[in-house]
C-alpha positions in Angstrom: -28.3 -8.8 -34.4 -25.2 -8.2 -31.9 -26.0 -8.3 -28.2 -24.6 -5.2 -25.9 -21.9 -7.9 -24.8 -20.4 -8.2 -28.1 -19.5 -4.4 -27.8 -17.7 -4.7 -24.5 -13.9 -5.0 -24.8 -12.0 -8.0 -23.5 -10.3 -5.7 -21.2 -13.5 -4.3 -19.8 -14.8 -8.0 -19.6 -11.7 -8.7 -17.4 -11.9 -5.8 -15.3 -15.8 -6.6 -14.4 -14.8 -10.0 -13.6 -12.0 -8.8 -11.2 -14.4 -6.5 -9.6 -16.8 -9.3 -9.4 -14.3 -11.3 -7.3 -13.2 -8.6 -5.1 -9.9 -8.0 -6.8 -8.2 -4.6 -7.6 -5.0 -3.9 -9.2 -2.5 -1.1 -7.5 0.2 -1.1 -10.4 2.5 2.0 -11.0 3.0 5.0 -9.2 1.2 5.7 -6.0 -0.5 9.0 -6.6 -3.6 10.6 -6.4 -5.1 8.9 -9.6 -4.0 5.5 -8.4 -4.9 5.6 -4.8 -8.2 7.2 -5.9 -9.4 4.3 -7.7 -8.4 1.8 -4.8 -10.4 4.3 -2.5 -13.4 4.3 -4.6 -13.4 0.4 -5.2 -12.7 0.0 -1.0 -15.7 2.4 -0.6 -17.9 1.0 -3.0 -17.3 -2.8 -1.9 -18.2 -1.3 1.6 -21.7 -0.3 0.8 -22.5 -4.3 0.2 -24.3 -5.4 2.9 -22.2 -8.9 3.0 -18.9 -8.9 4.5 -16.2 -10.3 1.9 -12.4 -10.1 1.8 -11.2 -7.5 -0.6 -7.9 -8.4 -2.4 -5.3 -5.5 -3.3 -2.6 -6.7 -5.6 0.3 -4.5 -5.5 3.2 -3.7 -8.1 4.6 -0.5 -7.4 7.8 1.3 -6.9 6.1 3.7 -4.7 5.4 7.6 -5.0 3.4 9.9 -2.8 3.3 9.4 1.0 0.3 11.4 1.5 -1.7 9.9 -1.3 -0.6 6.4 0.7 -1.6 7.6 3.8 -4.9 8.4 2.4 -5.5 5.0 1.0 -4.3 3.2 4.3 -6.9 5.3 6.4 -9.6 4.0 4.3 -8.1 0.4 4.3 -8.0 0.6 8.0 -12.0 1.8 8.3 -13.1 -0.8 5.8 -15.5 -3.1 7.1 -14.4 -5.8 4.8 -10.8 -7.2 5.6 -8.2 -6.2 2.8 -5.9 -8.9 1.7 -2.6 -7.4 0.3 -0.7 -9.6 -2.4 2.6 -8.2 -3.1 4.2 -9.0 -6.4 7.1 -7.7 -8.8 8.3 -4.4 -6.6 6.7 -3.4 -3.3 8.9 -0.3 -2.6 8.6 3.0 -0.4 4.9 4.3 -0.1 3.8 0.7 -1.6 5.4 -0.8 1.3 3.5 1.0 3.6 0.5 0.3 1.9 1.3 -3.4 1.6 2.1 -3.6 5.4 -1.6 -2.2 6.3 -3.4 -5.0 4.8 -5.3 -7.1 7.2 -2.7 -9.0 9.5 -3.0 -12.8 8.6 -3.8 -12.0 5.1 -0.6 -10.1 3.7 0.9 -12.2 1.0 4.3 -11.6 -0.9 5.6 -13.1 -3.7 9.0 -15.2 -3.2 10.8 -13.1 -6.0 9.2 -9.5 -4.9 11.8 -6.7 -4.7 10.8 -5.2 -1.5 12.2 -1.8 -0.2 11.7 0.4 2.8 13.3 3.7 3.4 13.3 6.7 5.2 11.0 9.6 3.8 12.8 12.4 1.6 11.8 15.2 -0.5 13.7 18.0 -2.3 12.3 21.3 -0.6 14.4 24.6 -1.4 13.2 28.1 -0.4 13.4 30.7 2.2 14.7 29.9 5.8 10.9 29.8 7.2 9.8 27.5 4.1 12.6 25.2 5.1 12.1 25.1 8.6 8.4 24.2 8.0 9.1 21.6 5.6 11.8 20.1 8.2 8.5 20.1 10.6 6.5 18.3 7.7 9.3 15.6 7.5 9.4 15.1 11.1 5.3 14.5 11.2 5.7 12.3 8.0 8.2 10.2 9.8 6.0 9.7 13.0 3.1 8.7 10.7 5.5 6.0 9.0 6.4 4.6 12.4 2.9 4.6 13.7 1.7 2.8 10.4 4.3 0.1 10.9 3.8 0.1 14.9 0.0 -0.8 14.1 0.7 -3.1 11.4 3.6 -5.3 12.8 4.5 -6.3 16.2 7.6 -4.0 16.2 8.3 -1.2 18.3 9.4 2.3 17.1 13.1 1.7 18.0 13.2 -1.7 15.7 11.1 0.1 13.0 13.8 2.8 12.8 17.0 0.6 12.7 15.2 -2.1 10.7 13.1 -0.6 8.5 13.5 2.9 8.2 17.4 3.2 8.9 19.4 6.0 7.4 20.0 3.9 4.0 17.7 2.0 1.9 16.4 -1.4 3.6 16.1 -4.0 0.6 14.5 -7.1 2.1 13.7 -10.7 1.1 10.3 -12.1 1.3 11.6 -14.5 4.2 12.9 -11.2 5.8 9.2 -9.7 5.5 7.8 -12.4 7.4 10.3 -12.7 10.0 9.6 -9.0 10.7 5.8 -9.3 10.9 5.3 -7.1 7.7 4.1 -10.2 5.7 2.2 -13.0 6.7 3.2 -15.7 4.3 5.3 -16.3 0.9 3.8 -17.6 -2.1 
């Protein structure tokens, strides 16, 4: 007679083992689905009465800033410290999520591709709609600066020149540590 465990797939066993060890993967596009899974994981772990370090492993080229902001807010309110581990690619909105990890616990892989850049969109429409879109872009830019100011020891002027300049900013792991966005390289 087979036990119930025999019917559990290898993938499910791995996922359960990772969750038992407080590890979650944020891979692929930053969107409603990927951030919802990470948010649910953080909230679930916060129901536990014991404090434990949560590890969020990030490999993403970015995506929705609004979804990233939602995840960052939950990360900041977590009673459990959240360590971020960047591997492969930490770009755009994933860069902000990485930076929002607990200071002292943000780890970046030596060969990780790292990109920070200004917010962009492709709105079109009537004059008043475009004007409203410009306003939202300004607010998003302010939110990005606020997140980076809180997560680093950089002021707004330095953030604008070194991380959110008019052109894409590709960084090495060493530069990320120098700027205070990451704490160590592995």
